[in-house]
VEXDREN-2710 file (C-alpha; in Angstrom, 1 decimal):
% VEXDREN-2710
k/r/px/py/pz
1/UNK/86.0/211.1/74.8
2/UNK/89.2/210.9/75.3
3/UNK/91.0/213.1/72.6
4/UNK/89.2/212.4/69.5
5/UNK/92.2/210.7/67.8
6/UNK/93.4/208.9/70.9
7/UNK/90.9/206.1/71.1
8/UNK/91.4/205.1/67.5
9/UNK/95.1/205.6/66.9
10/UNK/96.5/204.2/70.1
11/UNK/94.2/201.2/69.9
12/UNK/95.5/199.5/66.7
13/UNK/96.5/196.0/67.6
14/UNK/99.2/193.8/66.3
15/UNK/99.3/190.1/65.8
16/UNK/100.9/189.9/62.4
17/UNK/100.3/187.6/59.4
18/UNK/101.8/189.6/56.5
19/UNK/100.3/188.2/53.3
20/UNK/101.0/184.6/54.3
21/UNK/97.8/183.2/55.8
22/UNK/96.1/182.9/59.2
23/UNK/97.6/182.3/62.6
24/UNK/100.8/184.3/62.7
25/UNK/102.8/182.5/60.0
26/UNK/106.0/184.4/59.5
27/UNK/106.2/186.6/56.4
28/UNK/108.6/185.5/53.7
29/UNK/109.7/189.0/52.7
30/UNK/109.0/192.7/53.6
31/UNK/105.4/193.7/53.0
32/UNK/103.3/196.7/52.1
33/UNK/100.8/196.1/55.0
34/UNK/100.2/194.2/58.2
35/UNK/97.1/192.5/59.6
36/UNK/96.4/191.0/62.9
37/UNK/94.8/187.8/61.7
38/UNK/95.0/186.5/58.1
39/UNK/95.9/188.9/55.3
40/UNK/95.0/192.5/54.6
41/UNK/91.8/193.0/52.8
42/UNK/93.5/195.1/50.1
43/UNK/96.1/193.5/47.9
44/UNK/99.5/195.1/47.1
45/UNK/98.0/196.5/43.9
46/UNK/95.1/198.3/45.6
47/UNK/94.2/201.7/44.1
48/UNK/92.5/203.4/47.0
49/UNK/90.8/202.8/50.4
50/UNK/87.3/201.4/49.9
51/UNK/85.6/204.3/51.6
52/UNK/87.5/207.0/49.6
53/UNK/86.2/208.4/46.3
54/UNK/89.2/208.5/44.0
55/UNK/87.4/210.9/41.7
56/UNK/86.5/213.4/44.4
57/UNK/87.2/217.0/43.3
58/UNK/89.7/219.2/45.2
59/UNK/88.7/222.6/46.7
60/UNK/86.4/224.2/49.2
61/UNK/86.7/224.4/53.0
62/UNK/85.1/222.9/56.1
63/UNK/84.6/225.1/59.2
64/UNK/84.1/223.2/62.4
65/UNK/83.1/224.6/65.8
66/UNK/85.3/223.4/68.7
67/UNK/84.8/223.6/72.4
68/UNK/87.6/225.3/74.5
69/UNK/90.8/226.6/72.9
70/UNK/94.5/226.1/72.4
71/UNK/97.7/227.7/73.7
72/UNK/100.4/225.4/72.2
73/UNK/101.1/223.3/69.1
74/UNK/102.6/220.1/70.4
75/UNK/100.1/217.4/71.1
76/UNK/102.8/215.1/72.4
77/UNK/103.7/216.6/75.8
78/UNK/101.8/217.1/79.1
79/UNK/102.0/220.8/79.1
80/UNK/99.7/223.0/77.0
81/UNK/96.6/222.5/74.9
82/UNK/97.2/221.7/71.3
83/UNK/94.7/222.0/68.5
84/UNK/93.3/218.6/67.6
85/UNK/94.1/219.1/63.9
86/UNK/97.8/219.2/64.4
87/UNK/98.1/215.5/64.9
88/UNK/95.3/214.7/62.5
89/UNK/96.4/216.9/59.5
90/UNK/100.0/218.0/59.9
91/UNK/101.9/215.0/61.3
92/UNK/102.1/211.5/59.8
93/UNK/103.2/208.0/60.9
94/UNK/105.2/205.3/59.3
95/UNK/101.9/203.5/58.6
96/UNK/98.3/204.4/58.3
97/UNK/95.0/202.8/59.4
98/UNK/92.2/201.6/57.2
99/UNK/89.0/202.4/59.0
100/UNK/87.3/199.4/57.3
101/UNK/89.7/196.9/58.9
102/UNK/90.2/197.1/62.7
103/UNK/93.5/195.1/62.7
104/UNK/95.2/196.3/59.5
105/UNK/97.8/199.0/58.7
106/UNK/99.2/200.0/55.3
107/UNK/102.6/201.6/54.6
108/UNK/102.6/205.4/54.4
109/UNK/105.9/207.0/55.2
110/UNK/107.4/203.6/55.1
111/UNK/107.7/201.6/51.8
112/UNK/107.9/198.2/53.5
113/UNK/107.7/196.6/56.9
114/UNK/109.4/193.4/58.0
115/UNK/109.1/191.3/61.2
116/UNK/109.2/187.7/62.3
117/UNK/106.7/185.3/63.8
118/UNK/107.8/186.1/67.4
119/UNK/107.4/189.8/66.8
120/UNK/110.7/190.3/68.5
121/UNK/111.7/193.0/66.0
122/UNK/110.3/195.2/63.3
123/UNK/112.2/196.9/60.4
124/UNK/110.9/199.7/58.2
125/UNK/112.2/201.0/54.9
126/UNK/111.3/204.6/54.3
127/UNK/110.0/205.8/51.0
128/UNK/112.6/207.8/49.1
129/UNK/110.1/210.5/48.2
130/UNK/108.7/210.9/51.8
131/UNK/109.3/214.6/52.8
132/UNK/108.4/217.3/55.2
133/UNK/106.3/220.2/54.0
134/UNK/109.4/222.3/53.5
135/UNK/110.7/219.8/51.0
136/UNK/113.3/218.1/53.2
137/UNK/113.5/214.4/53.0
138/UNK/112.4/212.4/56.0
139/UNK/115.5/210.6/57.2
140/UNK/116.2/207.6/59.5
141/UNK/117.7/210.1/61.9
142/UNK/114.4/211.9/62.1
143/UNK/112.6/208.6/62.8
144/UNK/115.1/207.5/65.6
145/UNK/115.1/211.0/67.1
146/UNK/111.3/211.0/67.1
147/UNK/110.9/207.7/68.9
148/UNK/113.6/208.4/71.5
149/UNK/112.4/211.9/72.2
150/UNK/108.7/210.9/72.5
151/UNK/109.6/207.9/74.5
152/UNK/111.7/209.8/77.1
153/UNK/110.1/213.3/77.1
154/UNK/106.6/212.8/75.7
155/UNK/103.3/211.9/77.3
156/UNK/103.2/208.7/79.5
157/UNK/101.8/206.5/76.8
158/UNK/104.9/206.9/74.7
159/UNK/107.2/206.0/77.7
160/UNK/105.3/202.7/78.1
161/UNK/106.2/201.7/74.5
162/UNK/109.8/203.0/74.7
163/UNK/110.6/200.9/77.7
164/UNK/109.9/197.8/75.6
165/UNK/112.4/198.8/72.9
166/UNK/115.8/197.2/73.4
167/UNK/117.5/199.0/70.6
168/UNK/117.0/201.1/67.5
169/UNK/119.4/200.7/64.7
170/UNK/119.9/202.2/61.2
171/UNK/120.3/199.2/58.9
172/UNK/120.5/201.0/55.6
173/UNK/120.3/204.4/54.0
174/UNK/116.5/204.4/54.4
175/UNK/116.0/201.5/56.9
176/UNK/115.5/201.3/60.6
177/UNK/115.2/198.3/62.9
178/UNK/113.5/198.1/66.4
179/UNK/114.4/195.2/68.7
180/UNK/112.1/194.5/71.6
181/UNK/112.9/193.3/75.1
182/UNK/109.4/191.8/75.9
183/UNK/106.6/189.8/74.4
184/UNK/104.0/192.3/73.3
185/UNK/102.4/191.4/70.0
186/UNK/100.9/194.9/69.5
187/UNK/104.3/196.7/69.6
188/UNK/104.9/196.3/65.8
189/UNK/101.6/198.2/65.1
190/UNK/102.2/200.8/67.8
191/UNK/105.7/201.6/66.4
192/UNK/104.0/201.9/62.9
193/UNK/101.6/204.5/64.3
194/UNK/104.0/206.7/66.1
195/UNK/104.2/210.2/64.7
196/UNK/107.4/211.2/62.9
197/UNK/108.7/214.7/63.8
198/UNK/111.4/216.8/62.1
199/UNK/114.5/216.8/64.3
200/UNK/115.6/220.2/63.1
201/UNK/112.4/221.7/64.6
202/UNK/114.0/221.4/68.0
203/UNK/117.4/222.9/67.8
204/UNK/119.6/223.3/70.9
205/UNK/117.9/225.7/73.3
206/UNK/114.3/224.7/72.5
207/UNK/112.9/222.4/75.2
208/UNK/110.7/219.7/73.8
209/UNK/108.8/219.5/77.0
210/UNK/107.9/223.1/77.1
211/UNK/104.7/224.2/75.3
212/UNK/105.0/227.0/72.7
213/UNK/103.4/228.3/69.5
214/UNK/106.2/227.6/67.1
215/UNK/104.5/226.5/63.9
216/UNK/105.2/222.8/63.3
217/UNK/106.7/221.4/60.1
218/UNK/105.2/218.0/59.5
219/UNK/105.0/215.6/56.5
220/UNK/101.2/215.5/56.4
221/UNK/98.7/216.8/53.7
222/UNK/98.1/220.1/55.5
223/UNK/100.2/222.9/57.0
224/UNK/99.2/225.4/59.7
225/UNK/97.8/228.6/58.2
226/UNK/96.4/231.6/60.0
227/UNK/95.6/231.2/63.6
228/UNK/94.7/233.1/66.8
229/UNK/95.1/231.1/70.0
230/UNK/91.8/230.4/71.6
231/UNK/89.8/231.7/68.7
232/UNK/90.5/229.9/65.4
233/UNK/93.1/228.0/63.4
234/UNK/93.3/227.1/59.7
235/UNK/94.9/224.1/58.2
236/UNK/95.7/224.7/54.5
237/UNK/96.2/221.8/52.0
238/UNK/99.8/221.5/50.9
239/UNK/99.7/221.4/47.0
240/UNK/103.2/219.9/47.1
241/UNK/102.3/217.2/49.6
242/UNK/104.7/214.3/48.9
243/UNK/102.1/211.5/49.4
244/UNK/99.2/212.9/47.4
245/UNK/99.5/210.2/44.7
246/UNK/99.9/207.2/47.0
247/UNK/97.0/204.6/46.7
248/UNK/96.5/205.0/50.4
249/UNK/95.7/208.7/49.9
250/UNK/93.8/208.6/46.7
251/UNK/90.4/210.3/47.2
252/UNK/91.5/211.7/50.6
253/UNK/92.5/215.2/51.8
254/UNK/90.2/216.9/49.2
255/UNK/89.4/220.1/51.0
256/UNK/91.7/223.1/50.5
257/UNK/91.2/224.4/54.0
258/UNK/90.1/222.9/57.3
259/UNK/89.2/225.6/59.9
260/UNK/88.4/225.2/63.5
261/UNK/86.5/228.0/65.3
262/UNK/86.6/227.8/69.1
263/UNK/83.8/228.5/71.5
264/UNK/83.3/228.3/75.3
265/UNK/79.6/227.6/75.2
266/UNK/77.9/224.7/73.4
267/UNK/74.8/226.8/72.6
268/UNK/77.0/229.4/70.9
269/UNK/78.5/226.6/68.8
270/UNK/75.0/225.7/67.4
271/UNK/74.1/229.4/67.0
272/UNK/77.2/230.0/64.9
273/UNK/76.2/227.1/62.7
274/UNK/72.7/228.4/62.2
275/UNK/74.2/231.8/61.3
276/UNK/76.5/230.3/58.7
277/UNK/79.7/231.1/60.5
278/UNK/80.5/227.3/60.5
279/UNK/79.3/224.7/58.0
280/UNK/79.5/221.5/60.0
281/UNK/77.8/220.7/63.3
282/UNK/78.1/217.3/65.1
283/UNK/74.9/217.1/67.1
284/UNK/74.3/215.0/70.2
285/UNK/71.0/216.3/71.5
286/UNK/68.0/214.2/70.3
287/UNK/65.4/217.0/70.8
288/UNK/67.4/219.5/68.9
289/UNK/68.2/217.0/66.1
290/UNK/64.5/216.2/65.6
291/UNK/63.0/219.7/66.2
292/UNK/65.8/222.3/66.1
293/UNK/66.5/222.5/62.4
294/UNK/63.9/225.0/61.5
295/UNK/66.3/227.9/60.6
296/UNK/66.2/229.2/57.0
297/UNK/69.3/227.4/55.7
298/UNK/68.0/224.0/56.9
299/UNK/64.5/224.7/55.6
300/UNK/65.6/225.6/52.1
301/UNK/68.1/222.7/51.8
302/UNK/71.4/224.6/52.1
303/UNK/71.9/222.6/55.3
304/UNK/71.3/218.9/55.4
305/UNK/71.2/216.3/58.3
306/UNK/73.2/213.1/57.7
307/UNK/72.8/210.0/59.9
308/UNK/76.0/207.9/59.7
309/UNK/76.0/204.4/61.1
310/UNK/79.0/202.8/62.8
311/UNK/80.0/199.5/64.3
312/UNK/82.5/200.6/66.9
313/UNK/82.3/200.0/70.7
314/UNK/80.3/202.3/72.9
315/UNK/83.4/203.0/75.1
316/UNK/82.7/204.2/78.6
317/UNK/81.3/207.6/79.5
318/UNK/80.0/208.5/83.0
319/UNK/80.7/209.9/86.4
320/UNK/84.1/208.6/87.4
321/UNK/84.6/207.6/91.0
322/UNK/88.1/208.3/92.1
323/UNK/88.9/205.2/94.1
324/UNK/92.1/206.9/95.4
325/UNK/89.6/208.6/97.8
326/UNK/88.8/206.5/100.8
327/UNK/85.1/206.9/100.6
328/UNK/85.0/205.2/97.2
329/UNK/87.4/202.3/98.2
330/UNK/84.6/199.9/99.0
331/UNK/82.9/198.3/95.9
332/UNK/79.6/198.2/97.8
333/UNK/79.7/202.0/98.1
334/UNK/80.3/202.3/94.4
335/UNK/77.5/199.9/93.6
336/UNK/75.2/201.9/95.8
337/UNK/76.0/205.1/93.9
338/UNK/75.2/203.3/90.6
339/UNK/71.9/202.2/92.1
340/UNK/71.1/205.7/93.2
341/UNK/71.7/207.0/89.6
342/UNK/68.2/206.8/88.1
343/UNK/69.3/206.3/84.5
344/UNK/65.8/205.8/83.1
345/UNK/64.5/209.1/84.5
346/UNK/67.6/211.1/83.6
347/UNK/67.8/209.6/80.1
348/UNK/64.2/210.6/79.5
349/UNK/64.8/214.1/81.0
350/UNK/67.9/214.8/79.0
351/UNK/67.6/212.6/75.9
352/UNK/63.9/211.7/75.6
353/UNK/65.1/208.1/76.1
354/UNK/66.6/208.2/72.6
355/UNK/70.0/206.7/73.6
356/UNK/70.7/203.2/75.0
357/UNK/72.7/202.9/78.2
358/UNK/76.3/201.9/78.1
359/UNK/76.1/198.3/79.3
360/UNK/79.9/197.7/79.3
361/UNK/83.1/199.2/78.1
362/UNK/82.8/197.3/74.8
363/UNK/79.1/197.5/74.3
364/UNK/78.0/197.0/70.7
365/UNK/80.8/194.5/70.0
366/UNK/81.8/190.9/70.5
367/UNK/84.4/192.1/73.1
368/UNK/81.6/193.1/75.5
369/UNK/81.1/190.8/78.5
370/UNK/77.4/190.2/77.8
371/UNK/74.6/189.9/80.2
372/UNK/74.8/186.3/81.1
373/UNK/77.3/184.1/82.8
374/UNK/80.9/184.4/81.6
375/UNK/82.3/181.8/79.2
376/UNK/84.6/179.0/80.4
377/UNK/87.5/180.8/78.7
378/UNK/86.7/184.0/80.6
379/UNK/86.4/182.2/83.9
380/UNK/89.7/180.4/83.3
381/UNK/91.4/183.8/82.9
382/UNK/89.8/185.4/85.9
383/UNK/89.7/182.6/88.5
384/UNK/93.3/183.0/89.5
385/UNK/92.4/186.5/90.6
386/UNK/89.1/185.7/92.3
387/UNK/90.3/187.0/95.7
388/UNK/91.0/190.5/94.3
389/UNK/87.7/190.7/92.3
390/UNK/84.2/191.5/93.6
391/UNK/82.2/188.5/94.8
392/UNK/80.0/188.6/91.8
393/UNK/82.7/189.0/89.1
394/UNK/82.2/185.5/87.8
395/UNK/78.4/185.5/88.0
396/UNK/75.9/187.1/85.6
397/UNK/76.0/190.9/86.1
398/UNK/74.1/193.8/84.6
399/UNK/73.5/197.4/85.5
400/UNK/70.5/198.0/87.7
401/UNK/67.2/199.2/86.0
402/UNK/64.9/201.7/87.7
403/UNK/61.2/201.1/87.8
404/UNK/60.6/204.4/86.1
405/UNK/59.6/207.8/87.5
406/UNK/61.7/210.2/89.5
407/UNK/61.8/208.6/92.9
408/UNK/63.7/205.4/92.1
409/UNK/62.4/203.9/95.4
410/UNK/63.4/200.2/94.9
411/UNK/67.0/201.0/93.9
412/UNK/67.3/203.6/96.6
413/UNK/66.4/201.0/99.2
414/UNK/69.0/198.6/97.7
415/UNK/71.5/201.4/97.8
416/UNK/70.9/202.1/101.5
417/UNK/71.3/198.4/102.3
418/UNK/74.7/198.4/100.6
419/UNK/75.7/201.6/102.3
420/UNK/74.8/200.0/105.7
421/UNK/76.8/196.9/104.9
422/UNK/79.8/199.2/104.2
423/UNK/79.3/201.1/107.5
424/UNK/77.1/204.1/106.5
425/UNK/73.6/204.8/107.8
426/UNK/71.2/207.7/107.6
427/UNK/71.3/209.7/110.8
428/UNK/69.0/212.8/111.1
429/UNK/68.5/212.7/107.3
430/UNK/72.2/212.6/106.5
431/UNK/74.3/209.5/105.5
432/UNK/77.0/209.1/108.1
433/UNK/79.5/206.6/109.3
434/UNK/79.9/205.4/112.9
435/UNK/82.2/208.3/113.7
436/UNK/79.4/210.7/112.7
437/UNK/81.1/211.9/109.5
438/UNK/78.9/212.6/106.6
439/UNK/79.2/210.8/103.3
440/UNK/79.9/213.7/100.9
441/UNK/82.0/214.5/97.9
442/UNK/82.5/217.1/95.2
443/UNK/81.8/216.9/91.5
444/UNK/84.6/218.6/89.5
445/UNK/83.2/219.5/86.1
446/UNK/83.9/221.8/83.1
447/UNK/80.7/222.3/81.1
448/UNK/77.1/223.4/81.8
449/UNK/75.8/220.1/80.4
450/UNK/77.9/218.1/82.9
451/UNK/76.7/220.4/85.7
452/UNK/73.1/219.7/84.7
453/UNK/73.6/216.0/84.9
454/UNK/75.3/216.4/88.3
455/UNK/72.3/218.4/89.4
456/UNK/69.8/215.7/88.4
457/UNK/72.0/213.1/90.2
458/UNK/72.4/215.3/93.3
459/UNK/68.6/215.5/93.6
460/UNK/68.4/211.7/93.7
461/UNK/71.3/211.4/96.1
462/UNK/69.5/213.7/98.5
463/UNK/66.8/211.2/99.0
464/UNK/69.3/208.8/100.6
465/UNK/71.0/211.5/102.7
466/UNK/73.9/212.4/100.4
467/UNK/74.5/216.1/99.6
468/UNK/77.5/216.6/97.3
469/UNK/78.8/219.9/96.0
470/UNK/79.8/220.9/92.5
471/UNK/82.7/222.9/91.3
472/UNK/82.8/224.1/87.7
473/UNK/86.3/224.8/86.3
474/UNK/87.5/225.9/82.9
475/UNK/89.0/223.5/80.4
476/UNK/92.7/224.2/81.3
477/UNK/92.0/223.7/85.0
478/UNK/90.1/220.5/84.2
479/UNK/93.0/219.1/82.3
480/UNK/95.4/219.9/85.2
481/UNK/93.0/218.4/87.8
482/UNK/92.6/215.2/85.8
483/UNK/96.3/214.9/85.1
484/UNK/97.0/215.0/88.9
485/UNK/93.8/213.1/89.9
486/UNK/92.7/216.0/91.9
487/UNK/88.9/215.4/92.2
488/UNK/86.4/213.2/94.0
489/UNK/84.0/212.6/91.0
490/UNK/84.4/213.9/87.5
491/UNK/83.1/212.9/84.1
492/UNK/85.1/211.3/81.3
493/UNK/84.6/209.4/78.0
494/UNK/87.0/206.6/77.1
495/UNK/86.8/205.9/73.4
496/UNK/87.3/202.2/72.5
497/UNK/88.1/200.6/69.2
498/UNK/87.7/197.2/67.6
499/UNK/91.4/196.6/68.1
500/UNK/92.0/197.2/71.9
501/UNK/95.5/196.8/73.1
502/UNK/98.2/198.8/74.9
503/UNK/96.1/201.9/75.4
504/UNK/94.2/199.8/78.0
505/UNK/97.2/200.0/80.2
506/UNK/97.1/203.8/80.0
507/UNK/93.4/203.7/80.9
508/UNK/93.4/201.1/83.7
509/UNK/97.0/200.0/84.5
510/UNK/97.9/200.0/88.2
511/UNK/101.0/202.2/87.5
512/UNK/98.5/205.0/86.8
513/UNK/97.3/205.0/90.4
514/UNK/100.2/207.4/91.3
515/UNK/101.8/208.3/88.0
516/UNK/100.4/211.6/86.8
517/UNK/99.1/212.1/83.2
518/UNK/97.6/208.7/82.5
519/UNK/93.9/208.1/81.8
520/UNK/93.4/205.9/84.8
521/UNK/91.1/208.5/86.2
522/UNK/89.2/206.1/88.4
523/UNK/92.4/204.9/90.1
524/UNK/91.9/201.2/89.1
525/UNK/94.4/199.1/91.0
526/UNK/93.5/195.5/90.0
527/UNK/95.8/192.6/89.4
528/UNK/93.1/191.0/87.3
529/UNK/92.8/194.1/85.1
530/UNK/96.6/194.2/84.6
531/UNK/96.7/190.5/83.8
532/UNK/93.9/190.7/81.3
533/UNK/95.6/193.5/79.4
534/UNK/98.7/191.4/79.3
535/UNK/96.7/188.4/78.0
536/UNK/95.3/190.6/75.2
537/UNK/98.8/191.6/74.2
538/UNK/100.2/188.1/74.1
539/UNK/97.2/186.3/72.5
540/UNK/98.1/184.2/69.5
541/UNK/94.6/183.8/68.0
542/UNK/91.3/185.6/67.8
543/UNK/89.5/183.3/70.3
544/UNK/92.1/183.9/73.0
545/UNK/92.1/187.7/72.3
546/UNK/88.3/187.9/72.5
547/UNK/88.2/186.0/75.8
548/UNK/90.9/188.3/77.3
549/UNK/88.9/191.4/76.1
550/UNK/85.7/190.1/77.6
551/UNK/87.5/189.2/80.8
552/UNK/88.9/192.7/81.0
553/UNK/85.4/194.2/80.4
554/UNK/84.0/192.0/83.2
555/UNK/86.7/193.0/85.7
556/UNK/86.1/196.6/85.0
557/UNK/82.3/196.5/85.0
558/UNK/82.0/194.5/88.2
559/UNK/84.6/196.7/89.7
560/UNK/82.0/199.6/89.6
561/UNK/84.5/202.3/88.8
562/UNK/82.1/204.5/86.7
563/UNK/78.4/205.4/86.9
564/UNK/77.7/204.8/83.2
565/UNK/75.8/207.2/80.9
566/UNK/74.6/206.4/77.4
567/UNK/75.9/206.2/73.9
568/UNK/74.7/206.8/70.4
569/UNK/75.0/203.9/67.9
570/UNK/74.9/206.4/65.0
571/UNK/76.5/209.8/64.3
572/UNK/74.4/212.8/63.6
573/UNK/76.0/215.4/61.4
574/UNK/74.4/218.6/60.1
575/UNK/76.4/220.2/57.3
576/UNK/76.4/222.4/54.2
577/UNK/74.8/220.5/51.4
578/UNK/77.8/221.1/49.2
579/UNK/79.9/219.0/51.5
580/UNK/79.7/215.4/50.4
581/UNK/81.0/212.0/51.6
582/UNK/81.2/208.6/49.8
583/UNK/78.2/206.2/49.8
584/UNK/80.3/203.4/51.2
585/UNK/80.6/203.6/55.0
586/UNK/83.4/201.7/56.7
587/UNK/83.2/199.9/60.0
588/UNK/84.3/203.0/61.8
589/UNK/81.4/204.9/60.2
590/UNK/81.5/207.8/62.6
591/UNK/85.1/208.4/61.6
592/UNK/83.7/209.5/58.2
593/UNK/81.4/211.9/60.1
594/UNK/84.1/212.9/62.5
595/UNK/86.8/214.0/60.1
596/UNK/87.0/215.7/56.7
597/UNK/89.3/213.0/55.6
598/UNK/87.3/211.7/52.7
599/UNK/84.8/214.5/52.2
600/UNK/84.8/216.8/49.2
601/UNK/83.1/220.1/48.2
602/UNK/80.8/220.5/45.2
603/UNK/77.9/222.7/44.2
604/UNK/74.5/221.6/45.5
605/UNK/72.4/219.9/42.9
END
């Protein structure tokens, strides 16, 4: 998945109706929260988030196993690999998300938020008590410096937002106003979710764009404790955390320590869990989940298995076809490669057919394009771009289904017919073009599990005369190769939320065809895709927004940029029985299973 925070944080959307009714009615005065449509579910006198236990005890620790390592602390620049927990536990934003409301944010560092019906500006007033972990008050100067620095020197997604800011002005001792130069109704939310950094952490002579291991000072509930790059890192709860008594935080941040242990092998991660070196394991293998918990701690009840339901989109995970490469430029070739991927056989081999296939980028939600013909609203959005879409973009479309078994004969024949239409035929057992050049490519992968999938796929491709190679690289090399789009085929997982927005530009925007560091790994270069993202950002009501999201989904699916894998509609988490979470599960249920945010530690009963 993308980074684990990325898909959820960047995706919060923003059509505002702040406590004043449905349909974008301008708020009468500054508010404690913002909601895309209608009013926030929690009133101004709310006492805690609905999925947090306000009576949860404090103490204990959670120990996670993580794949890979880290060599820097800044998650906001292109260089270096930062621990996931820095953004999650150390830094905060002006506002925070409720994971039970896709389109709502509540004030955190800010005390109030103000905007107008046009969303042409947003103004925040900071809480007087908001402070960094060293006790220094968060100032408007810190806020302005954070936005300007991230926008001009941070990762590309920050630049996209900064370019839409006309001006930033201090309007009072604790107030700051952002004026926008374009219509983008999500900007207010994006501004609210940008991290606030301490300006003094970057004195003259320290380059923001260079990675290092200077311990960061944030305003969040945890501080960086002991660490060893590439091996482990501790995040210790700050007993003097300024926001511990806010209603937004009541029942959260209960564990005294969050520790991440790093491994280079997935099997070693599970073995460390069985040996008691870690106390949480997020499982993704059906056979192991059903048959592998026979070690003593699981048998005697010290370890329990929790199934946590969620209602979020499937996202997209699969083999990414880099359309910057000439051999993948023809959509018929890409469809042929999808046909050649015998999903039913591979899913049975790898997952015992336990997982459903990803049918679209927004599977499992109303934003998915569906299996039938597009709605009139979707057709109206896409028709102006018909010439740039595939011929079947406005017709019913679904991924091909294999007849079962290993050979996949029917789909293989269909794939060869498409290859022939695109100028490729089997000659002496090898798929070649008229110039006699073989159709071949390289898989660039970073884990043994990915290599296994590529091997199964390669065996099927050999039946139609395609003989790809595989290169396995380490995580650092994989990051560099992806940032520079230096691969033919790779794997990636784009996480999606129930509030898609500006992050879709980062994923699929045509500027990412050449600009390094975006997540447009497939090289999508589609006027329709760009226009559908724009339509989402300027939609004034839920119906228009939904149609734009479905149209985007349809343009991407019929574009055949990815050979889709599968997804799990529930989260499987094995953990120490003394680690507990609330009975109430929010819409983003896997967020509860993903983070220790609302967990607590107590003695097993």
